[in-house]
N, C-alpha and C positions, 0 to 999 in steps of 0.2 A: 577322617577324609569323606566319609560317606555324608556328612551334612554340608559338606561344601559342593559335593556332586548335585544334590538335591536343591541346592539355594540357586547355582548353576540351572539346572533346569526348568526351576520356579522362573527367572530371571529372563531365560530366554523366553519362556512362555506369554510374559508379561508384555514382551516386544509386539504381539499379535494380539491385534484389538479385540477379537473377540474373546479371549482367553483373560485377558485385563478385567473386561465384564464379568466373568464366570467366577473370576478369584476376587473380587472387590468386597463379597463379604466377609472374606477373613482378614481385612485391613482393620476392622474396627478391634478385632481379638488381639491384634498384634499392638494397636496402641492402648488397650488397656491390658499389656502383659504383666504387670504385678499384680494387679487384680484378679486375672483370671489363674496365675500360678498360686495365689493364697486360695481362691475359690477352689479350684482341681486339690490342693494338698488338704481342705476343710473335708472334702466330698471323701477322698480318701481314707481321712482319719477317720471319719466318721464309718465308713466301712469296717474296717479291720481292728480299731482298738476297742476295748473292753468298755468304754465309756459309750460306745456307738453299739453298731450291730456285733462285734464282734469276731468277724468273719475270718480274720488272719489264718490263712493256711486251710481256709474251707472252702474258699471261692476258686473254681478253676477259670482256665484259659478263658471258656466258654462263657462264664458267668461276668468275667471281667470286662470282654469285650461287650456285653450288653450294657452294662454300666455305662461304659464310653459312648456307646450307641446312644445312651438316651442324654449323656452329661454334655457331650461336647455341641451337639446342637442347639441345647439349653445355653451355652455360652456363646455362642454363636450371635443367638437372637438376642440374649441381653446384651451381649457387648454392643450390637448394632442399635438397640432401644436407647442406651444409655450415650454413646456418642452420638446420636441425632439430639440430645438434649443438651450435653455437657462435653467439654472440651477434654476434659482429663477422666480417669477413672477416680474412685472414690481412695485407692491406696497410691495412684499417681500422685492426687492432689496432698497427701499427708508427705511423699517422698521429696517433692517439689519440683515444679515445672522448670 
């Protein structure tokens, strides 16, 4: 139910002009949802599995937050860069438009 509440708040904010402009960078992330999901999963796997850094159970909440604070802005910037050049993300092309 929380998800519906969050969606309602975002929808309400988008009705106002200034908020629509402020939230527009996140539109590219939504258009590349599958690509970003797989990218996110690869980052997490690289941190936790033994073939990567092997940090499962060793990272606390603060370290996890630091990873997110670095990874998510990179996802936003790379998504905006990609959408400026292509219509779909690489995995969205495979999935089929």
